[in-house]
N, C-alpha and C positions, 0 to 999 in steps of 0.2 A: 365552198369548194364544190366544183362540178365533177361528179363521178358517174361513170356508166357501170351499173351493177350487173349488166348482162354481157359485158365484154371481159373475157378471160383469155388473153392472148398467150399465156404460158401454161404449159402442161402442169397439172398438179396431181397429187396422189393421195388416196385414202388408205389407211391401214385397217385391218380387222380390229374390232374392239373386244376386249376381254373383261369379264366381271364374274362375281360369284353370287352376290346377294340378289341381284335383279337387273333386268334389262328391258328397255322399250325401244323399238326401232320403228320409225315412221317417216313421213315425207315432210314434216314440219317441226323445227326444233322446240318451239314452245309447247306443242302438243306432246312431244316425247318427254319433256321435263315434267309436264303435268302428270303423266302416268307414273313417272319415277317418284314424284312427291307423294302420290297415293300409296306406293309401295312403302315408302319411309314412314308413313303414318299408320302402318299395320295392315294395309290392304294386301290382297293377293294378286296374282296375275290377271284374274278376271276383273277385279276392281280397277286395276291399272289400264286394262283394255277399254273399259267403259269410259274412264276419265279421258283417255287419249282420244277415243272416238268422239265423245261429246265436244272436246276441245277442237277437234278437226272441223266440226260443223261451223265453228266460229273463225278459226285461223286459216282455213283453206276452203272457203265456200265455192271456189271455182270448180271443185271436184266432188263435193258432197254436201249434204244438208240434213236437217231434221226431217224433211219430207221425202227422204229416200228409202232405199231398201238395204238390208244387211244380211250377212252370213257369217257364221263362226265355227271354227273347230277348236274344241277345248280339251286339253290334256289335263285331267284331274284325277288324282289317286290311281295312277297307272292305267287309266282307261281314257278312250277318245270319244268325245260326244260331238254331235253336229247340230247346229241350229240354223233353220231356214226361216229368216224373217223377211221374205219377199211377199209383197201384197198382191192380191188378185185384182183383176179388172172389176169395176163397179158392176152391180147386178143389172143396171139398165143399159150397159154398154154391149153392143153386139154389132155384127157386120151390117145388118139391116138398119140399126139405129144410126150408125155412122153414115151409111149411104143416104139415109133420109135427110141428112144435113148437106147433101150435095157433094159428098166426098167419096172418091173411089180409093183413096189411099189415106192412111192415118197421118196426120200432120206431126211435125217434130215438136212444135211449141203450142202453147195455149192450154186450155183446160181439158180438151178432148183426150190427149194421150195420158192423162194423169191416172195412175192406179193407186190403190190403198198403200200408204207409206208404212214401212215395217221397222224403221230405225228405232223409234222410241220403245217399241215392243221388245226389240232385241236387248236393249239396255236393261229393261225391267226383268225380262226372263232370265238373263245371265246373272243379274244381281240376286234375284230370288233363289235361284238354284245353287249358285256357287260363291256369291260374293260374301265378304266379311264385313264390309262397311256399308252404311245406308247410302242410297242415291243422293240424299241431301248433302252428304260429305263428298261423295265421288264426283258430283257435277260442279262443285264449287270453283275449280280452276276455269272451267268453260264459262261459267256465269260471270266470273271476274273479268275475263278477257272481253266478253260481249259488252259488259257494262262500262268498263274503264278504257277499253281499246287496246290495240297492239299495233306495232309497225309492220307493214307488208314486207315479206321476203321477196327475193328477185323473181323466181319462177311464178310465184303467186301473182305478183304485180303484172308480169308479162301476160298471163292468160286472162286476168281480170280486164286489162285494157283491151285485149283482143275481143273479148265477149262484148264489152261496152260498145266498141266500134261497130260491131255487127248489129247489136240489139237496137241501137239508136236509129238505125235505118229501117229495121224490119218490125220492131214492136210498136205498132201504131195504135192498137186498141187500148182503151182505158183500163182493161183488166191487167195490163202489164205495168201500170204505174207503180205498183208496190215494189217491183224489182228496182226501178230507178230510185225510188225514195229510200230504199234500203242500201243498195249497192253503188249508187252514184248520187249521194246526197248533195253534192256541190255541183251537180250538172256535169260530172265527169267521173271516170274511174279514179279511185285513190292511187297515188303513185308509190313506187318502191320506196320503203323507208318512212312513208307517211302513216300517221295514226288513223285507225278506223275503228268505230264502235257500232254496236247495234243494240240499243236498249230493249227493243221489242224481243230480240233473240234472247236476251238475258231473262226477261219476264217469262218467256215460254219455257226455257230450261228450268227455271225455278218451279213452275207449275208441274212440269214433268217429274222433277225430283221429289216434290212434296206429295204427289199423288201416285208415285210409281207408274207413271205413264197413263193412268186412268183418265186424266184430263184430256189427253190427246185423242183418245178413242171414245170416251163416253162422258165427257165433261165440257168445261168452258172452251178449251181449244178445239174440240171436235165440233162444237156449235159454230165457232168462227170459220172453220174450214168449210163446213157444209153450207153455211149461209153464203159464203163468197162463191162457192162452186155453183150454187143454185142461181145466184144473181147473174152470173155470166154464162148460164146454160151449160155447165159442166155435167158430167155423168156422176161424179163422186158424191155420195150422200151420207147423211148422218148414220143411216142404217148400215152402210158399207163399213164405216169406221167402227161402229159398235160391235159388229159381228166378227171383227178380225182378231185372230190369235196367231202368234208365231208357232212353228212346228219343230219339235225335237226330232231329228232324223238319224238314221244309221249311216255313218260315213262309208264310202266305197273306196276300193283300192285295187292296185295291181302290184305284184311283186316285181321289182326291177333290179336284177343282179343282187338279190339278197336283201334289198331295202323295200319296205312297203310304202308306197306313195299314196297318200290319202286325199280325197276330195269330197265335197258335198254332192249328193246324188241329184239328178234332175228334179227341178227344172233348171238347175245351173249347168253351165257348160264345162264344169270340171271334168265331166266324162270325156270331153274331147282330148284333154291332156292325157288321160289314161288310155284312150284308144291309140293315140300316137305312140306312147311308151310301150304299150303291149305289142305294137307292130315292130318297134325299133329294138326290142330286147332279143329278137331273133337274129340280129346282126352283131358283129364284133367291131368295136371301134378302138383303135390304138392311137389315133392322132386327132387332136381337135382341129387344128388349122389345116384341114384337108378338104378338097372339093368333094371327095367321096362322102365324107362325114356330113357336110352341109347338105349335099344333094339328097341323101337318104332321110335326113331330118325333115327337110322341106316336103319331100314326097309323102312321107308318113303323116305329116301335119295336114297336107291337102286332103288326103283320104279320110283322116279323122274328122275334119271339118265337114266334108261332104256327108258323112254319116250323121254327125252331130246336128247339122242344120236340118236334115231330113227327119230325124227321129226325136230330138230332145224338145220337150215341152212340159207342161204340167203332167206329173206321173200318171194321173188318172186318164189322160188322153193319149198316152204312148202305146203304140201298137206292138212295140218290141221291148223286151225286158233289158235291163242293164246287164244281167248275167249273160244274155245271149250276145250282146254287143261286145262284151269283154271275154268271150270264150276263146280258147286257144285256136279252135278251127277257124273262127272268123278272122282272128289276127293273122293266121297263116295265109288265108286267102287274100287278104289285103296286102300282106308282105310280098306275095308272089307277083303283084302288079307293079312293084318297083323294079325298074330296069335302069339302064345307064342314061336314059333320056327322060326329060321332064314330060309329064302326062297331064291331060285335062282330067280333073277328078270327078268321079261319079259315085253316088252312094251305092253301097253294097247291100246284099240281102243276107242278114244274119240267120242262123238257124232259129227255128221257132222257139218258142219257149215262153268421160265423162267419170273417177273412183278414187278412194283413198284406201290404202292397206296399212295395217299395223301388226306388229308381233310383240308379245310380251312374255316375260318369264320371271318367276320368283325363286326364292332360295329353298322352297319345298319341292321343287321339280315340276310345279304346275306351269303350263304354257298355253297361250292363246294365239290363234291365227284368225284375224278378224278383218273384214272388208265391208265398206259401205259406200253407197253412191247415189247421186241424183240422176245418173246417166247423162251423157252428152254435156259435160261441164256443169252449168248452172241448172240443168234439167229443163223443165217446161217453160222457164222464164216467168212463171207465176209465183209471186210471193204474197201470202195472205197478209193484208195490211196490218201493220202494228205488231206482228208476231215474229218476224224473221224466218218464218217457215217457207222455205223454197221447195216447191213441189216437183217431184220427179216426172219424167216423160217416158217411163218404162213401157207404157202401152204402145209406143211407136214400134216395138219389136214384134208385135202380133202380125200375123198374115191376114190379109183380107180375102184370101182364097179359101173358100169353105172346105176344100178337099185337103188342105195342108194340115199336118198334125199340130202345127202351132197356130191354127186358125183362131181368130178372136171369138171368144164366147163369154157370156156373163159369168162373173165369179171365177175366172180362170187365171192361173199364173202363167206368164209367158216364158219363153226361152230367155234365160238370164245370163248376162255376160260376167257378172262379178263372182269370183271364186277364191276362197282361201285354200292354201295347201298345207300339208303336214307330212313329216317323214318319221318313220319308225324302223327299227331293226331288231329282230328277235324279241319282239314284245316290249322293247325299251324305246322311249321317246328320243329321237334325234332333235326334232324341233320344228317350229313353224316357218313357212316361207310363203311368199306371194309376189305377184307382179300385176299391178293394176293396169287398166288401159283397154277397155272394150274387147274387141276380138283378138287383141294382142295377148290377152291373159293366158290362155292355154299354151300359146306359142312360147311365152316367157317362162311358164312353168316347165315345159319340156327342156328348154335351153338351160335353165338354172339347175334342174335335176341332173341332166347329163354333164354339165360343167362340174358338178359336185361329185357324182358317183363314177362316171367314166373317166373324167380328166383330172380328178383330185384337186380342184381349185378351192382355195379358202373362200369363206362366204363373201368377202368383199370382192375378190377377183371374179367369183362366179357371177356377180352382178355387173362388174365393170366390163366384162367381155363384150365385144361388138355383137350386136344383135341383127337378125334378119326377121322379116315379117312377110308372110304370104298374104297377098291381097285378094286375088281371084285368078282363075285360069292358071296361066303360067307366070303371072306377074308377081315378082318378089322385090320388096323394098329392103335395102341394106343401109346400115349407118355409114356415115362418111369415113369412119376410120376402119371399116371392114376391109380385110386384106384384098387389094386390087387384083392380084394374080388369081385368087380364088374366085372372085366375082367374074373375072373373064372366063375362067374354066366352066363355071356354072352357066354362063351365057352360051358357051359352045355346046353344052348339054341340052340346050333348048329352053332354059329359064330366061324370062324377060326381066333382066336385072335393072333396077333403078336405084341410084344412090340418093339418099335423103340428106339434105344439108342441115336439117333440124332433127333432133332426136326425140321430139315431143311425143311422137306416136308409137315409140318403142317400149312404152310401159315404164313403171317405176316400182322397183322391187325392194323388199326387206327380207332379211334372213336372221334367225337366231338358232344356233346349234348348241346342244348341251352334251358334254362328255358324260356318258352314263357312269363311268367309274369315279370321276372327281367332282361332278356337278358344276364344273367350270363352264361358263357361257361364252360363246364367241359370236359376234354379230357383224353383219355387213349392211350398209344402207346405200341408197341410190344417188349416184352423182348426176343423174339426169333431172333431178329436182332439188328442192331445198331439204334434202334428206338429212336425218340426224339420228344418232343413237344416244340415249341417256342411260347410263349404267351406274351400278352401285356395288 
């Protein structure tokens, strides 16, 4: 039977999912169920998050991998904790070192933009501090899928084939052969519904589990990574891996209409979402499907990005504090710039002073908002032979301008796009939320938060709503089902509106809300991908 799994000519509808004992929401059904299996074996929300995340490196490699970065917000015992597991640039990597190789810009692919991976350290740190089950148990589902294979889901297959089509034309160096051996073993991308396995990936996951990630940073895996990097003149070294540790951080927030919206502090771009919400809370919104509502959202987001791109980098290199950027006076000044017409955004002066997302919850009230990424799909295009380790290209986001706050320096963490979100009210957890997708992420966070708080949409409807995406200047992309009459009115206000036929760039979100009185969980998942909720 010949079937097109990317053709859905009839409208379908998802309903919000309810459960009491546990819930896992993510972009791939097998990964969601892996997390649920761990909950049923006595694990908590953290164990489930790690299991799901590890599984996603296998069953959704188009968006993340073992060689990427990760961030987490963990609600445990009525407190919120933040984990920054983004890795720095190698110690030998600098603007001068890159220019010495005849480059004035950082390349997207190859070993040059590879930074220290943080994903395995995130799993180990989360497990050590909050987990109930050992990593050897928690990583079993991921190991099983890597060893025995799984069938590709529709959106996964779509982006896998797109990547292969591009890579076979552009990846000509022998350092890229590991990618083709791993992800195109039959001389092509695997098809939707076709089985794919990665024995090397399984071996790597087993070594990570048995050593609590020590092998990746100071053992057998670290040696394999460092030797491969050295062979092909990369910057990443054994010393860079050995010295890396993830960082527990204090989450940052703004109060938006009685709810505290939480993000990870810089170097992540969660601050951009908070800047926009801080500006928007000075307006009153009574109607969602209104040109005035969308106009103010877009204008606030443009201003937030202008400030974020200027100031966000490794905290040690930021010239402006987070508190200054989130001050009431700065928000008021930015709000005053929003008129009835679209503007070209410029950064303000405050007072001195390529991803997968998952959400988990258990029956004890613990919850996790977790995100990990290789950046730009498969990342650098580099896979360490025989390991399944696809290395990220996060270094591409550094600036080669030495005067920029995000200028490339040795051992520095760059401006980071991946951000988990969390919502609380009056000291009680409401729950985790997130929208993956590069620079769409803070825009998705703002839209989901406002859909929930201002317009009272349930978690599924909050994700289903048509999205907009500011690109640059006055250019705004809207989904094909965005209301046409509103798009036309926005155009009259000076916005350069473009309608996207494909929703792939508008992010993929997940939400789990918890009723503080009953403990009942309600969840929504993303229709723009192979999203699924596993509940118990």
